[in-house]
C-alpha atoms as one frame of an Amber mdcrd trajectory, in Angstrom:
protein
  35.732 -28.275 -66.718  37.932 -25.259 -67.261  38.802 -23.493 -63.998  37.928
 -20.166 -65.644  34.310 -21.352 -66.142  34.036 -23.254 -62.822  34.397 -20.146
 -60.625  31.553 -18.078 -62.219  29.279 -21.138 -62.107  29.947 -21.682 -58.409
  29.306 -17.995 -57.753  25.944 -18.154 -59.539  24.925 -21.260 -57.555  25.914
 -19.583 -54.273  23.910 -16.447 -55.056  20.912 -18.582 -56.052  21.162 -20.541
 -52.771  21.347 -17.384 -50.674  18.390 -15.876 -52.468  16.336 -19.072 -52.036
  17.245 -19.254 -48.334  16.191 -15.637 -47.794  12.890 -16.147 -49.571  12.246
 -19.344 -47.584  13.045 -17.630 -44.284  10.741 -14.716 -45.097   8.028 -17.131
 -46.126   8.344 -19.120 -42.887   8.378 -15.920 -40.830   5.280 -14.646 -42.620
   3.565 -18.000 -42.113   4.412 -17.974 -38.387   3.074 -14.449 -37.995  -0.057
 -15.328 -39.909  -0.599 -18.356 -37.703  -0.019 -16.311 -34.532  -2.320 -13.547
 -35.705  -5.075 -16.074 -36.338  -4.616 -17.695 -32.913  -4.555 -14.372 -31.019
  -7.532 -12.912 -32.887  -9.576 -16.054 -32.259  -8.814 -15.897 -28.523  -9.581
 -12.164 -28.377 -12.876 -12.645 -30.184 -13.886 -15.473 -27.849 -12.912 -13.425
 -24.789 -14.840 -10.390 -26.026 -17.999 -12.472 -26.396 -17.703 -13.472 -22.744
 -17.449  -9.811 -21.729 -20.834  -8.244 -21.221 -21.533  -4.720 -20.057 -22.434
  -5.098 -16.388 -24.762  -2.281 -15.414 -24.712  -3.409 -11.775 -20.943  -3.745
 -11.474 -20.971  -1.361  -8.501 -23.003  -3.863  -6.473 -21.243  -6.656  -4.573
 -22.370 -10.123  -5.620 -22.376 -13.362  -3.618 -18.713 -14.271  -4.246 -15.782
 -11.843  -4.034 -12.809 -12.873  -6.202  -9.639 -10.986  -5.248  -7.318 -11.315
  -8.243  -3.974 -10.722  -6.529  -1.313  -9.386  -8.886   2.075 -10.103  -7.197
   3.948  -7.210  -5.544   1.057  -4.775  -5.539   0.324  -4.792  -1.804  -2.369
  -7.431  -2.124  -1.143  -9.384   0.900  -1.872  -6.339   3.038  -5.418  -6.105
   1.676  -5.959  -9.797   2.295  -4.798  -9.790   5.918  -5.886  -6.307   6.975
  -9.151  -5.959   5.071 -10.579  -9.240   3.818  -9.677 -11.432   6.812 -11.181
  -8.789   9.077 -14.404  -8.832   7.087 -14.840 -12.518   6.260 -14.771 -15.284
   8.845 -12.695 -18.351   8.040 -15.891 -20.323   7.478 -16.688 -18.081   4.505
 -13.284 -18.322   2.804 -12.988 -20.672  -0.133 -10.793 -23.666   0.812  -7.073
 -22.794   0.866  -7.763 -19.439  -0.760  -4.779 -17.146  -1.336  -2.279 -19.854
  -0.438  -2.792 -22.337  -3.260  -3.699 -22.012  -6.880  -5.586 -25.198  -7.631
  -8.684 -25.896  -5.554 -12.414 -26.451  -5.818 -14.344 -23.279  -4.911 -17.714
 -25.010  -4.989 -17.903 -25.299  -1.186 -21.263 -24.247   0.145 -21.358 -20.685
   1.517 -17.979 -19.892  -0.035 -17.908 -16.082  -0.172 -14.247 -15.078  -0.528
 -11.674 -16.252  -3.048  -8.253 -14.590  -2.854  -5.495 -16.039  -5.018  -2.581
 -15.390  -7.398  -4.509 -17.225 -10.108  -5.105 -15.292 -13.300  -8.479 -14.293
 -14.726  -8.935 -17.651 -16.454  -9.979 -19.017 -13.056 -13.282 -17.186 -13.526
 -14.266 -20.082 -15.800 -14.550 -22.252 -12.660 -16.756 -19.747 -10.837 -20.433
 -18.780 -11.130 -19.635 -15.647 -13.140 -23.054 -14.056 -12.757 -22.647 -14.276
  -8.965 -18.998 -13.166  -8.793 -17.500  -9.713  -8.254 -13.808  -9.216  -9.071
 -11.412  -6.784  -7.403  -7.704  -6.193  -8.019  -4.810  -3.781  -7.445  -2.293
  -2.605 -10.053   1.130  -1.036  -9.603   3.432   1.105 -11.704   5.137  -1.485
 -14.002   8.712  -0.368 -13.254   8.097  -0.487  -9.504   6.466  -3.902  -9.771
   9.411  -5.367 -11.720  11.939  -3.966  -9.232   9.914  -5.274  -6.296   9.665
  -8.704  -7.942  13.441  -8.783  -8.442  14.061  -7.812  -4.812  11.541 -10.216
  -3.307  12.643 -13.248  -5.319  16.234 -12.652  -4.155  15.119 -11.910  -0.583
  13.265 -15.228  -0.258  16.037 -17.170  -2.009  18.646 -15.650   0.334  16.973
 -17.307   3.328  18.337 -20.631   2.083  21.959 -19.442   2.298  22.085 -20.604
   5.938  22.666 -24.063   4.457  26.161 -25.234   3.415  25.142 -25.990  -0.172
  22.241 -26.005  -2.623  21.537 -29.727  -2.230  21.164 -29.386   1.530  18.928
 -26.327   1.177  16.658 -28.031  -1.341  16.300 -31.211   0.733  15.609 -29.349
   3.961  12.986 -27.151   2.329  11.215 -30.261   1.031  11.287 -31.941   4.449
   9.908 -28.904   6.254   7.071 -28.483   3.775   6.221 -32.180   3.968   6.337
 -32.244   7.767   4.378 -29.066   8.454   1.912 -29.667   5.619   1.737 -25.919
   5.220   1.843 -23.926   2.032   5.084 -22.021   1.576   6.144 -19.300  -0.829
   7.598 -22.051  -3.016   4.069 -23.349  -3.635   2.670 -20.044  -4.844   2.768
 -18.696  -8.376   5.008 -17.032  -9.586   7.442 -17.592  -6.713   7.510 -21.340
  -7.256   9.427 -20.500 -10.466  11.334 -17.356  -9.511  12.656 -18.330  -6.057
  14.286 -21.670  -7.084  15.860 -19.839 -10.046  17.358 -17.184  -7.764  18.273
 -19.724  -5.086  20.389 -21.708  -7.521  22.011 -18.491  -8.756  22.871 -17.262
  -5.244  24.555 -20.534  -4.283  26.549 -20.533  -7.530  27.855 -17.018  -6.841
  28.681 -17.848  -3.228  30.592 -20.950  -4.311  32.515 -18.853  -6.853  33.542
 -16.389  -4.130  34.750 -19.231  -1.920  37.204 -20.457  -4.544  38.441 -16.961
  -5.281  36.540 -16.216  -8.474  35.600 -12.565  -8.123  35.434  -9.468 -10.279
  36.557  -7.290  -7.336  34.160  -4.591  -8.459  33.303  -1.536  -6.412  30.242
  -2.308  -4.321  28.275   0.918  -4.593  25.298  -0.376  -6.579  23.229  -3.132
  -4.968  21.512  -3.781  -8.297  24.795  -4.529 -10.062  26.803  -6.642  -7.577
  27.728  -9.505  -9.815  29.772 -11.279  -7.135  26.764 -11.586  -4.805  23.512
 -11.454  -6.763  22.345 -11.570 -10.355  22.576  -8.000 -11.707  19.253  -6.385
 -12.490  20.096  -5.870 -16.174  20.842  -9.587 -16.485  17.707 -10.545 -14.560
  15.279  -8.596 -16.747  16.728 -10.061 -19.952  16.550 -13.693 -18.853  13.954
 -15.884 -20.644  12.334 -16.678 -17.272  11.683 -13.001 -16.592  10.457 -12.408
 -20.125   7.923 -15.213 -19.803   6.663 -14.591 -16.244   7.438 -11.035 -15.110
   7.256  -8.637 -18.055   3.705  -7.513 -18.843   2.702  -9.825 -16.024  -0.259
  -7.710 -14.895  -1.732  -7.618 -18.407  -1.321 -11.353 -18.914  -2.793 -12.068
 -15.469  -5.873  -9.904 -16.011  -6.221 -11.364 -19.517  -5.886 -14.923 -18.138
  -2.765 -15.804 -20.149  -0.029 -16.513 -17.586   1.953 -19.765 -17.548  -0.455
 -20.728 -14.761  -3.587 -20.286 -16.876  -6.483 -22.714 -17.052  -7.021 -21.985
 -20.756  -5.437 -24.605 -23.058  -4.617 -21.988 -25.724  -3.097 -19.500 -23.262
   0.542 -20.531 -23.717   0.435 -20.311 -27.495  -1.339 -16.946 -27.377   1.151
 -15.566 -24.827   4.188 -16.740 -26.788   2.788 -15.283 -30.005   2.287 -11.916
 -28.331   5.785 -12.045 -26.850   7.221 -12.798 -30.277   5.191 -10.291 -32.301
   4.679  -7.030 -30.423   1.898  -5.785 -32.686  -0.365  -8.617 -31.489  -0.199
  -7.288 -27.942  -2.943  -4.768 -28.768  -5.528  -7.563 -28.788  -4.530  -8.799
 -25.337  -4.381  -5.264 -23.944  -7.897  -4.501 -25.140  -9.303  -7.613 -23.442
  -7.455  -6.774 -20.201  -8.802  -3.200 -20.249 -12.372  -4.351 -20.704 -12.018
  -6.795 -17.832 -10.783  -4.018 -15.564 -13.805  -1.962 -16.640 -16.107  -4.727
 -15.425 -14.535  -5.068 -11.959 -16.121  -3.915  -8.719 -12.915  -2.219  -7.587
  -9.483  -1.419  -9.065  -6.889  -0.042  -6.637  -3.487   1.580  -7.209  -0.428
   0.745  -5.117   1.058   4.210  -5.592  -2.101   5.831  -4.195  -2.140   3.601
  -1.152  -4.153   5.686   1.301  -6.714   6.813  -1.275  -7.068   3.225  -2.533
  -7.548   1.860   0.979 -10.202   4.463   1.752 -11.995   3.719  -1.509 -11.831
  -0.020  -0.815 -13.465   0.533   2.559 -16.224   2.681   1.040 -16.864   0.578
  -2.081 -16.169  -2.987  -0.927 -16.000  -2.959   2.867 -19.361  -1.287   3.398
 -21.126  -3.735   1.083 -19.456  -6.786   2.641 -20.552  -5.670   6.118 -24.153
  -5.222   4.973 -24.121  -8.483   3.023 -22.782 -10.591   5.898 -25.226  -9.124
   8.403 -28.057  -9.974   6.029 -26.611 -13.467   5.444 -26.407 -14.116   9.180
 -29.980 -12.958   9.654 -31.262 -15.120   6.788 -29.516 -18.263   8.045 -30.800
 -17.778  11.568 -34.330 -17.161  10.286 -34.176 -20.276   8.082 -32.881 -22.381
  10.992 -35.607 -21.236  13.389 -38.278 -21.873  10.750 -37.019 -25.444  10.328
 -36.975 -25.904  14.101 -40.587 -24.765  14.433 -41.746 -27.044  11.597 -39.995
 -30.123  13.026 -42.430 -32.684  14.634 -42.209 -32.905  18.417 -42.524 -36.706
  18.361 -40.722 -39.579  16.687 -41.153 -43.305  16.465 -38.575 -46.068  16.453
 -39.197 -46.688  12.769 -38.101 -43.158  11.989 -35.248 -43.121  14.442 -32.418
 -43.226  11.902 -34.069 -40.572   9.738 -34.566 -38.307  12.727 -30.927 -38.761
  13.719 -29.810 -37.793  10.201 -31.977 -34.686  10.158 -30.737 -33.771  13.607
 -27.121 -33.900  12.398 -27.918 -31.677   9.423 -29.767 -29.196  11.595 -26.875
 -29.075  14.041 -24.461 -28.312  11.219 -26.719 -25.580   9.883 -27.196 -24.174
  13.354 -23.456 -24.263  13.988 -22.676 -22.487  10.720 -25.311 -19.835  11.342
 -24.020 -19.331  14.874 -20.405 -19.135  13.625 -21.272 -16.541  10.996 -23.267
 -14.594  13.567 -20.432 -14.662  16.103 -17.668 -13.795  13.637 -19.652 -11.075
  11.873 -19.434  -7.921  13.903 -22.886  -6.452  13.368 -21.816  -3.171  14.931
 -18.781  -2.750  12.648 -18.734   0.361  10.524 -16.457   1.452   7.692 -14.715
   3.759  10.165 -14.034   0.794  12.475 -12.720  -1.201   9.534 -10.300   1.564
   8.550  -8.978   1.887  12.107  -8.409  -1.871  12.247  -6.681  -1.699   8.854
  -4.236   1.000   9.982  -3.240  -0.996  13.069  -2.879  -4.203  11.064  -0.791
  -2.668   8.279   1.599  -1.131  10.790   2.197  -4.535  12.385   2.666  -6.223
   9.002   5.202  -3.646   7.861   7.302  -4.061  10.989   7.227  -7.839  10.635
   8.212  -7.694   6.963  11.023  -5.195   7.615  12.512  -7.491  10.272  12.347
 -10.555   8.052  13.727  -8.670   5.048  16.728  -7.385   7.020  17.506 -10.902
   8.253  17.416 -12.283   4.689  19.559  -9.568   3.120  22.315 -10.099   5.694
  23.195 -13.265   3.783  24.017 -11.277   0.633  25.619  -8.245   2.278  26.798
  -5.706   1.119  23.848  -5.886  -1.306  20.917  -4.075   0.248  17.673  -3.150
  -1.467  16.018   0.112  -0.478  14.507   3.275  -1.944  17.863   4.987  -1.616
  19.672   2.090  -3.318  17.273   2.263  -6.270  18.681   5.679  -7.144  21.850
   3.900  -8.287  20.045   2.016 -11.049  21.137   3.212 -14.470  18.588   5.086
 -16.563  19.253   2.751 -19.478  18.132  -0.206 -17.338  14.987   1.601 -16.183
  14.142   2.553 -19.753  14.558  -1.054 -20.846  12.160  -2.177 -18.102   9.569
   0.278 -19.408  10.132  -0.937 -22.966   9.764  -4.590 -21.953   6.514  -3.806
 -20.121   4.793  -1.608 -22.686   1.465  -3.470 -22.281   1.519  -3.034 -18.508
   2.318   0.665 -18.927  -0.828   1.147 -20.997  -2.944  -1.017 -18.692  -1.768
   0.981 -15.679  -2.789   4.243 -17.380  -6.231   2.742 -17.948  -6.388   1.646
 -14.302  -5.644   5.238 -13.243  -8.599   6.442 -15.316 -10.848   3.796 -13.743
  -9.653   4.764 -10.268 -10.541   8.428 -10.890 -14.028   7.387 -12.060 -14.455
   5.172  -8.990 -13.571   8.054  -6.693 -16.044  10.324  -8.475 -18.805   7.699
  -8.270 -18.125   7.049  -4.563 -18.140  10.789  -3.878 -21.456  11.265  -5.677
 -22.919   8.324  -3.797 -21.831   9.788  -0.467 -23.368  13.165  -1.375 -26.626
  11.459  -2.328 -26.514   9.455   0.890 -25.869  12.632   2.842 -28.902  14.286
   1.246 -31.034  11.315   2.215 -29.670  11.573   5.747 -30.486  15.277   5.822
 -34.031  14.428   4.773 -34.353  11.847   7.534 -32.458  13.784  10.191 -32.871
  17.438  11.124 -29.848  18.176  13.343 -27.773  16.543  16.061 -29.007  13.159
  14.868 -32.660  13.944  15.734 -34.999  12.080  13.353 -36.987  14.433  11.146
 -40.276  12.676  11.956 -39.859  13.673  15.563 -39.217  17.276  14.557 -42.305
  17.258  12.330 -44.385  15.610  15.053 -43.285  18.185  17.616 -43.912  21.070
  15.216 -47.374  19.716  14.390 -48.223  19.375  18.076 -47.106  22.927  18.768
 -49.121  24.213  15.798 -52.251  22.401  16.993 -51.729  23.709  20.510 -51.390
  27.292  19.278 -54.435  26.830  17.038 -56.539  25.490  19.931 -55.453  28.373
  22.161 -56.395  30.764  19.363 -59.844  29.175  19.033 -60.335  29.225  22.795
 -59.415  32.916  23.066 -61.720  33.824  20.178 -64.558  31.848  21.741 -64.079
  33.638  25.068 -64.164  37.021  23.390 -67.417  36.229  21.572 -68.987  35.002
  24.799 -68.033  38.191  26.605 -69.483  40.370  23.795 -72.791  38.503  23.922
 -73.041  38.989  27.690 -72.401  42.686  27.310
């Protein structure tokens, strides 16, 4: 073929190939989006059917499920509120510490865990009340970054990564206790940061350093992964960003729903599909007994005491009374005699009754029947102060291993605005969910205030002043009126008698 004709022909074939490739790519992309849209819509529709308007959502049910969103202050609520209210006998097995367990234990009243909302499928939903706390998305991401590095830095006491990993495994196996490495999401984030910290320390040892100025703890490449690198890593994109929305929606990488991973990845790939997930998450917040805000710590704690604490106290006192009453009824109905033929049966019943008696006694002993909401709040303040001091000490010890990096409120001022704006952009679903949580919180405060006013009016009806019951006041007033009336009758009678005599 003539070279003059060969070149135009090749050019035509190339243009045709490029055009076909473009069309194919667009077709595949459209097909993928269509598939994702179908998957997400199906999940959203199914989730919406499960959501029913709960007219009695303000009333505490038999089981309290504390959905703990990481880095929102939930640990404080667990130790300083819930553990003060519920005895250990009423906690669901290994609650808070582990993610996978069977909550079907008899008399299980408290479930506190990092599990997402999908765990509700394993609970008696009609008997379960859900509470949670949300935090400003930017603050939550920064706190997650700091904590994952803080925990990972504890392993730098070891000479190398292999030694640190082996020792951690031995300690966990020996103590048989749950560590941070067993809890979602830290079981993913801490090993990731631990490996990164050792790699950077090894690089410094052999002289590989950027010799940068160390005035920004969030951008010290020689010591820790810079924040801007951290937030753009695939691990962070899958677990951290929009984490609160995915957790409330039940779509984390720890979900019990088989379709959760596909739905989450579709939403992460196509931003427009996030609206479906956000709507489900909002409606689930609407149905919760309590939604707190980390940024309004004191107001949230007070509201928790009024909304949740007061009901738990009343519920546990009633539970203790019911169990004792049931036990004494069984004791009275038990025959006072037994024969040898029924010996084994009697022994079995005796064991059951002892267990029931022991549980009732334990609940009675560990439930402070004189506790008030005011007492609970005083206990909370003391507890939170102790926890903060303990955490500050442990945090300082960990960060010494990555000095001069030091995370604090002052250090956060060094973070570039471009990085902060990117965090907001990456967490657009959480930003909207947090706004919704603020609206719910305002409504909760209004409802609690109205309830207290109504309660105060009832008190004023029952009590006159200085705590004196109104019935006593009425009784005294009635007696005085009758006395005055009798005196009046007596005086009138005397006067008539005297007139007749005259």
